DSSP file (Angstrom, degrees, kcal/mol; ACC not computed):
  #  RESIDUE AA STRUCTURE BP1 BP2  ACC     N-H-->O    O-->H-N    N-H-->O    O-->H-N    TCO  KAPPA ALPHA  PHI   PSI    X-CA   Y-CA   Z-CA
    1    1 A M              0   0    0      0, 0.0     2,-0.2     0, 0.0    76,-0.0   0.000 360.0 360.0 360.0 135.2    0.0    0.0    0.0
    2    2 A H        -     0   0    0      1,-0.1     2,-1.9    74,-0.0     0, 0.0  -0.573 360.0-102.7 -86.9 151.7    1.3    3.4   -0.9
    3    3 A G        +     0   0    0     -2,-0.2     2,-0.4    73,-0.0    -1,-0.1  -0.550  69.5 140.8 -74.7  84.5    1.2    6.3    1.5
    4    4 A I        +     0   0    0     -2,-1.9     2,-0.3    43,-0.1    -2,-0.0  -0.960  10.7 117.0-129.3 146.1   -1.8    8.1    0.1
    5    5 A G        -     0   0    0     -2,-0.4     2,-0.3    70,-0.2    70,-0.2  -0.964  42.0-122.6 176.0 177.9   -4.7    9.9    1.7
    6    6 A A  E     -A   74   0A   0     68,-2.0    68,-2.2    -2,-0.3     2,-0.4  -0.995  13.4-174.9-142.7 146.7   -6.4   13.2    2.1
    7    7 A H  E     +A   73   0A   0     -2,-0.3     2,-0.4    66,-0.2    66,-0.2  -0.927  14.5 179.0-142.9 116.0   -7.3   15.4    5.1
    8    8 A E  E     -A   72   0A   0     64,-3.0    64,-2.5    -2,-0.4     2,-0.5  -0.915  16.9-152.7-122.8 145.7   -9.4   18.5    4.6
    9    9 A V  E     -A   71   0A   0     -2,-0.4     2,-0.6    62,-0.2    62,-0.2  -0.975   7.1-161.1-117.3 128.6  -10.7   21.1    7.0
   10   10 A I  E     -A   70   0A   0     60,-3.2    60,-2.1    -2,-0.5     2,-0.5  -0.936  10.3-148.0-112.0 110.6  -13.8   23.1    6.1
   11   11 A V  E     -A   69   0A   0     -2,-0.6    58,-0.3    58,-0.2    -2,-0.0  -0.677   9.6-166.1 -79.1 124.7  -14.2   26.3    8.1
   12   12 A E        +     0   0    0     56,-2.9    57,-0.2    -2,-0.5    -1,-0.1   0.689  63.6   2.1 -89.4 -20.4  -18.0   26.8    8.5
   13   13 A S        -     0   0    0     55,-0.8    -1,-0.2     1,-0.1     7,-0.0  -0.972  52.3-133.4-163.5 146.7  -18.0   30.4    9.6
   14   14 A P  S    S+     0   0    0      0, 0.0     2,-0.7     0, 0.0    -1,-0.1   0.641  88.4  93.0 -75.3 -13.3  -15.7   33.3   10.3
   15   15 A D    >   -     0   0    0      1,-0.2     3,-1.0     3,-0.1    -3,-0.1  -0.725  66.1-157.7 -84.3 113.5  -17.6   33.8   13.6
   16   16 A H  T 3  S+     0   0    0     -2,-0.7    -1,-0.2     1,-0.2    -3,-0.0   0.763  90.8  48.8 -62.0 -26.2  -15.8   31.9   16.3
   17   17 A E  T 3  S+     0   0    0      1,-0.1     2,-0.9     2,-0.1    -1,-0.2   0.575  86.9  94.5 -93.0 -11.2  -19.0   31.7   18.5
   18   18 A R    <   -     0   0    0     -3,-1.0    -3,-0.1    50,-0.0    -6,-0.1  -0.734  59.2-165.2 -93.3 105.0  -21.4   30.5   15.8
   19   19 A G    >   -     0   0    0     -2,-0.9     3,-1.1     1,-0.1     4,-0.3  -0.193  38.0 -93.4 -77.8 175.1  -21.7   26.7   15.9
   20   20 A L  G >  S+     0   0    0      1,-0.3     3,-1.3     2,-0.2    -1,-0.1   0.885 125.0  53.7 -57.5 -42.4  -23.3   24.6   13.3
   21   21 A A  G 3  S+     0   0    0      1,-0.3    -1,-0.3     7,-0.0     7,-0.0   0.700 107.6  53.2 -68.0 -18.5  -26.7   24.6   14.9
   22   22 A D  G <  S+     0   0    0     -3,-1.1    -1,-0.3     2,-0.0    -2,-0.2   0.368  81.1 116.5 -99.1   4.3  -26.7   28.4   15.0
   23   23 A Q  S <  S-     0   0    0     -3,-1.3   -10,-0.0    -4,-0.3     2,-0.0  -0.461  71.5-111.7 -72.4 142.7  -25.9   28.9   11.3
   24   24 A P     >  -     0   0    0      0, 0.0     4,-2.6     0, 0.0     3,-0.4  -0.371  34.8-104.2 -67.1 157.3  -28.6   30.7    9.2
   25   25 A L  H  > S+     0   0    0      1,-0.2     4,-2.6     2,-0.2     5,-0.2   0.866 120.2  53.5 -53.3 -43.1  -30.3   28.5    6.6
   26   26 A E  H  > S+     0   0    0      1,-0.2     4,-1.9     2,-0.2    -1,-0.2   0.905 111.7  44.8 -62.2 -41.7  -28.3   30.0    3.7
   27   27 A Q  H  > S+     0   0    0     -3,-0.4     4,-2.5     2,-0.2    -1,-0.2   0.893 112.3  51.6 -70.0 -38.9  -25.0   29.3    5.4
   28   28 A M  H  X S+     0   0    0     -4,-2.6     4,-2.6     2,-0.2     5,-0.2   0.905 108.8  51.5 -62.8 -41.1  -26.1   25.8    6.4
   29   29 A T  H  X S+     0   0    0     -4,-2.6     4,-2.0    -5,-0.2    -1,-0.2   0.906 111.0  48.1 -60.6 -42.6  -27.1   25.1    2.8
   30   30 A A  H  X S+     0   0    0     -4,-1.9     4,-2.1    -5,-0.2    -2,-0.2   0.899 110.6  51.3 -65.8 -40.8  -23.6   26.3    1.6
   31   31 A I  H  X S+     0   0    0     -4,-2.5     4,-2.6     2,-0.2    -2,-0.2   0.946 111.5  45.8 -62.2 -49.3  -21.8   24.2    4.2
   32   32 A V  H  X S+     0   0    0     -4,-2.6     4,-2.7     1,-0.2    -1,-0.2   0.872 110.4  55.1 -63.7 -36.2  -23.7   21.0    3.2
   33   33 A S  H  X S+     0   0    0     -4,-2.0     4,-2.5    -5,-0.2    -1,-0.2   0.902 108.8  47.6 -62.6 -40.4  -23.1   21.8   -0.4
   34   34 A V  H  X S+     0   0    0     -4,-2.1     4,-2.9     2,-0.2     5,-0.3   0.929 110.7  51.8 -66.3 -44.5  -19.3   22.0    0.3
   35   35 A W  H  X S+     0   0    0     -4,-2.6     4,-2.7     1,-0.2     5,-0.2   0.956 112.7  45.6 -53.7 -51.0  -19.4   18.7    2.2
   36   36 A K  H  X S+     0   0    0     -4,-2.7     4,-2.7     1,-0.2     5,-0.2   0.920 113.5  48.7 -60.5 -46.5  -21.2   17.0   -0.7
   37   37 A S  H  X S+     0   0    0     -4,-2.5     4,-2.2     1,-0.2    -1,-0.2   0.915 113.8  45.4 -62.0 -44.7  -18.8   18.5   -3.3
   38   38 A R  H  X S+     0   0    0     -4,-2.9     4,-2.5     2,-0.2    -2,-0.2   0.907 114.1  48.2 -68.1 -41.5  -15.7   17.5   -1.4
   39   39 A I  H  X S+     0   0    0     -4,-2.7     4,-2.5    -5,-0.3    -2,-0.2   0.944 112.6  48.9 -64.6 -45.7  -16.9   14.0   -0.6
   40   40 A N  H  X S+     0   0    0     -4,-2.7     4,-1.1    -5,-0.2    -2,-0.2   0.909 112.1  49.1 -59.7 -42.0  -17.9   13.4   -4.3
   41   41 A D  H >X S+     0   0    0     -4,-2.2     3,-0.5    -5,-0.2     4,-0.5   0.927 112.6  46.7 -64.6 -44.6  -14.6   14.7   -5.5
   42   42 A L  H >< S+     0   0    0     -4,-2.5     3,-1.0     1,-0.2     6,-0.3   0.870 108.5  55.9 -65.6 -35.9  -12.6   12.5   -3.1
   43   43 A M  H 3< S+     0   0    0     -4,-2.5    -1,-0.2     1,-0.3    -2,-0.2   0.728  97.0  64.6 -70.7 -21.1  -14.8    9.4   -4.0
   44   44 A R  H << S+     0   0    0     -4,-1.1     2,-0.8    -3,-0.5    -1,-0.3   0.718  81.8  89.5 -71.8 -20.3  -13.9    9.9   -7.7
   45   45 A D  S X< S-     0   0    0     -3,-1.0     3,-2.1    -4,-0.5    -1,-0.0  -0.699  71.2-154.8 -80.3 109.5  -10.2    9.1   -6.8
   46   46 A T  T 3  S+     0   0    0     -2,-0.8    -1,-0.2     1,-0.3    -3,-0.1   0.610  86.7  71.2 -66.1 -11.5  -10.0    5.4   -7.2
   47   47 A R  T 3  S+     0   0    0      2,-0.0     2,-0.4   -42,-0.0    -1,-0.3   0.743  86.0  79.3 -73.7 -21.3   -7.2    5.2   -4.8
   48   48 A F    <   +     0   0    0     -3,-2.1     3,-0.1    -6,-0.3    30,-0.1  -0.751  47.1 171.4 -93.5 131.4   -9.5    6.0   -1.9
   49   49 A K        +     0   0    0     26,-2.6     2,-0.4    -2,-0.4    -1,-0.1   0.530  69.9  37.5-108.0 -14.1  -11.7    3.2   -0.5
   50   50 A Y  E     -B   75   0A   0     25,-1.7    25,-2.7    27,-0.1     2,-0.4  -0.989  57.4-175.9-147.2 129.8  -13.1    5.1    2.6
   51   51 A V  E     -B   74   0A   0     -2,-0.4     2,-0.4    23,-0.2    23,-0.2  -0.995   9.0-173.1-127.7 132.3  -14.1    8.7    3.1
   52   52 A L  E     -B   73   0A   0     21,-2.7    21,-2.7    -2,-0.4     2,-0.5  -0.991  11.4-161.8-130.9 129.8  -15.2   10.1    6.5
   53   53 A L  E     +B   72   0A   0     -2,-0.4     2,-0.3    19,-0.2    19,-0.2  -0.930  25.8 163.9-104.9 130.4  -16.7   13.4    7.4
   54   54 A F  E     -B   71   0A   0     17,-3.0    17,-3.2    -2,-0.5     2,-0.4  -0.967  27.1-141.6-146.6 163.6  -16.5   14.3   11.1
   55   55 A K        -     0   0    0     -2,-0.3     2,-0.4    15,-0.2    15,-0.1  -0.989   6.4-167.4-132.0 126.2  -16.8   17.2   13.4
   56   56 A N        -     0   0    0     -2,-0.4     2,-0.5    13,-0.4    13,-0.4  -0.893  10.2-164.7-103.1 141.7  -14.8   18.1   16.5
   57   57 A H        -     0   0    0     -2,-0.4     4,-0.3     1,-0.2     3,-0.1  -0.940  51.0 -14.3-133.1 113.6  -16.2   20.8   18.7
   58   58 A G  S > >S-     0   0    0     -2,-0.5     5,-2.0     7,-0.3     3,-1.2   0.097  87.5 -70.8  84.6 162.7  -14.0   22.4   21.4
   59   59 A P  G > 5S+     0   0    0      0, 0.0     3,-1.4     0, 0.0    -1,-0.2   0.812 125.6  63.1 -61.5 -32.7  -10.7   21.4   23.0
   60   60 A S  G 3 5S+     0   0    0      1,-0.3    -2,-0.1     2,-0.1    -4,-0.0   0.769 104.9  48.2 -66.2 -22.6  -12.2   18.5   24.9
   61   61 A A  G < 5S-     0   0    0     -3,-1.2    -1,-0.3    -4,-0.3    -3,-0.1   0.423 126.7-100.1 -94.1  -0.6  -13.0   16.8   21.6
   62   62 A G  T < 5 +     0   0    0     -3,-1.4     2,-0.2     1,-0.3    -2,-0.1   0.487  69.4 152.8  97.4   3.6   -9.6   17.5   20.2
   63   63 A A      < +     0   0    0     -5,-2.0    -1,-0.3     1,-0.1    -2,-0.1  -0.487  19.9 179.1 -70.0 134.6  -10.4   20.6   18.1
   64   64 A T        +     0   0    0     -2,-0.2     2,-0.4    -8,-0.0    -1,-0.1   0.496  57.6  81.3-112.2  -9.3   -7.4   22.9   17.6
   65   65 A L        -     0   0    0      2,-0.1    -7,-0.3     1,-0.1     4,-0.1  -0.783  65.6-149.7 -97.1 141.6   -9.1   25.5   15.5
   66   66 A E  S    S+     0   0    0     -2,-0.4    -1,-0.1     2,-0.1     3,-0.1   0.838  77.1  83.1 -77.4 -32.7  -11.2   28.3   17.1
   67   67 A H  S    S-     0   0    0      1,-0.1     2,-0.2   -50,-0.0   -51,-0.1  -0.415  97.3-100.4 -69.0 144.9  -13.5   28.6   14.0
   68   68 A P        +     0   0    0      0, 0.0   -56,-2.9     0, 0.0   -55,-0.8  -0.485  61.3 163.7 -62.1 133.2  -16.3   26.1   13.7
   69   69 A H  E     -A   11   0A   0    -13,-0.4   -13,-0.4   -58,-0.3     2,-0.3  -0.977  35.3-144.5-153.4 161.6  -15.1   23.5   11.3
   70   70 A T  E     -A   10   0A   0    -60,-2.1   -60,-3.2    -2,-0.3     2,-0.4  -0.905  18.6-146.0-123.8 153.4  -15.7   20.0    9.9
   71   71 A Q  E     -AB   9  54A   0    -17,-3.2   -17,-3.0    -2,-0.3     2,-0.4  -0.937   6.9-163.7-123.3 148.3  -13.0   17.6    8.7
   72   72 A I  E     -AB   8  53A   0    -64,-2.5   -64,-3.0    -2,-0.4     2,-0.4  -0.998   7.3-172.6-127.7 131.9  -13.0   15.1    5.9
   73   73 A I  E     -AB   7  52A   0    -21,-2.7   -21,-2.7    -2,-0.4     2,-0.4  -0.945   5.0-165.3-121.7 148.9  -10.5   12.3    5.6
   74   74 A A  E     -AB   6  51A   0    -68,-2.2   -68,-2.0    -2,-0.4   -23,-0.2  -0.999  11.0-176.4-132.4 135.3  -10.0    9.8    2.7
   75   75 A M  E     - B   0  50A   0    -25,-2.7   -26,-2.6    -2,-0.4   -25,-1.7  -0.911  35.3-126.7-132.5 156.8   -8.0    6.6    3.0
   76   76 A P  S    S+     0   0    0      0, 0.0     2,-0.3     0, 0.0   -71,-0.1   0.512  95.4  48.2 -80.4  -3.0   -6.9    3.8    0.7
   77   77 A V  S    S-     0   0    0    -27,-0.1   -27,-0.1   -76,-0.0    -2,-0.1  -0.951  81.8-121.1-133.8 154.3   -8.3    1.2    3.0
   78   78 A T        -     0   0    0     -2,-0.3     5,-0.1   -29,-0.1   -28,-0.1  -0.829  43.4-105.2 -90.3 130.1  -11.6    0.7    4.9
   79   79 A P     >  -     0   0    0      0, 0.0     4,-2.5     0, 0.0     3,-0.4  -0.237  27.8-118.9 -55.0 144.1  -11.1    0.5    8.6
   80   80 A R  H  > S+     0   0    0      1,-0.2     4,-2.5     2,-0.2     5,-0.2   0.881 112.0  52.6 -54.6 -45.7  -11.5   -3.1    9.9
   81   81 A A  H  > S+     0   0    0      1,-0.2     4,-2.0     2,-0.2    -1,-0.2   0.885 111.5  47.2 -61.1 -38.5  -14.4   -2.3   12.2
   82   82 A I  H  > S+     0   0    0     -3,-0.4     4,-2.7     2,-0.2    -1,-0.2   0.906 110.3  52.3 -68.8 -42.6  -16.3   -0.7    9.3
   83   83 A S  H  X S+     0   0    0     -4,-2.5     4,-2.4     1,-0.2    -2,-0.2   0.909 110.1  48.7 -59.3 -43.0  -15.5   -3.6    7.0
   84   84 A I  H  X S+     0   0    0     -4,-2.5     4,-2.3     2,-0.2    -1,-0.2   0.921 112.2  48.0 -64.0 -44.8  -16.9   -6.1    9.6
   85   85 A E  H  X S+     0   0    0     -4,-2.0     4,-2.1    -5,-0.2    -2,-0.2   0.906 112.2  49.7 -64.0 -41.8  -20.1   -4.1   10.1
   86   86 A L  H  X S+     0   0    0     -4,-2.7     4,-2.5     2,-0.2    -2,-0.2   0.918 111.3  48.5 -62.3 -44.3  -20.6   -3.8    6.3
   87   87 A E  H  X S+     0   0    0     -4,-2.4     4,-2.5     1,-0.2    -2,-0.2   0.899 111.0  50.5 -64.7 -40.9  -20.1   -7.5    5.8
   88   88 A A  H  X S+     0   0    0     -4,-2.3     4,-2.3     2,-0.2    -1,-0.2   0.890 111.2  49.3 -63.3 -38.9  -22.6   -8.3    8.6
   89   89 A S  H  X S+     0   0    0     -4,-2.1     4,-2.6     2,-0.2    -2,-0.2   0.912 111.2  49.0 -66.4 -42.4  -25.1   -6.0    7.0
   90   90 A R  H  X S+     0   0    0     -4,-2.5     4,-2.6     2,-0.2    -2,-0.2   0.931 112.3  48.3 -61.8 -45.1  -24.7   -7.6    3.6
   91   91 A A  H  X S+     0   0    0     -4,-2.5     4,-2.3     2,-0.2    -2,-0.2   0.911 112.2  48.7 -62.9 -43.2  -25.1  -11.1    5.1
   92   92 A H  H  X S+     0   0    0     -4,-2.3     4,-3.2     2,-0.2     5,-0.4   0.933 112.2  48.5 -62.7 -45.4  -28.2  -10.1    7.0
   93   93 A H  H  X S+     0   0    0     -4,-2.6     4,-2.4     1,-0.2     5,-0.2   0.900 111.7  49.5 -63.4 -40.1  -29.7   -8.4    3.9
   94   94 A Q  H  < S+     0   0    0     -4,-2.6    -1,-0.2    -5,-0.2    -2,-0.2   0.903 117.0  41.6 -64.7 -40.2  -29.0  -11.5    1.8
   95   95 A L  H  < S+     0   0    0     -4,-2.3    -2,-0.2    -5,-0.2    -1,-0.2   0.922 129.5  26.0 -71.8 -45.9  -30.5  -13.8    4.4
   96   96 A K  H  < S-     0   0    0     -4,-3.2    -3,-0.2     2,-0.3    -2,-0.2   0.576  93.9-132.4 -97.8 -13.0  -33.6  -11.7    5.3
   97   97 A E  S  < S+     0   0    0     -4,-2.4     2,-0.3    -5,-0.4    -4,-0.2   0.826  81.2  68.7  59.0  34.3  -34.0   -9.8    2.0
   98   98 A R  S    S-     0   0    0     -6,-0.3    -2,-0.3    -5,-0.2    -1,-0.2  -0.963  92.4 -88.0-165.8 164.2  -34.3   -6.5    4.0
   99   99 A C    >   -     0   0    0     -2,-0.3     3,-1.2     1,-0.1    -9,-0.0  -0.383  43.3-109.1 -77.2 163.4  -32.2   -4.3    6.2
  100  100 A S  T 3  S+     0   0    0      1,-0.3    -1,-0.1    -2,-0.1   -11,-0.0   0.718 115.3  56.6 -69.2 -20.7  -32.0   -5.0    9.9
  101  101 A S  T 3  S+     0   0    0      2,-0.0    -1,-0.3     0, 0.0     2,-0.1   0.600  85.0 100.8 -87.4  -9.9  -34.1   -2.0   10.9
  102  102 A A    <         0   0    0     -3,-1.2    -4,-0.0     1,-0.1     0, 0.0  -0.450 360.0 360.0 -73.7 147.2  -37.1   -3.0    8.7
  103  103 A T              0   0    0     -2,-0.1    -1,-0.1     0, 0.0    -3,-0.0   0.400 360.0 360.0-110.5 360.0  -40.0   -4.7   10.5
């Protein structure tokens, strides 16, 4: 495996105090549009097998930027725990012909 990956930071607002839940609708729409665009772009790169969007908020969560932000990482492998969960979901669907949350 080659050392390849991506790590992007998306700053959601210039206002240090305005969290995601406090964004006006227009700004929230723009943020989600950027998330979608970046994830789609990363997924087009066939070297990446796994893309994850996540949000840290505050120092206790490991955030080092004062601005509200989201991070996206892309890796050439799917984490083992995710692979196991995906395989279990596929097996369940094949057996039951429905997802596990369906009644």
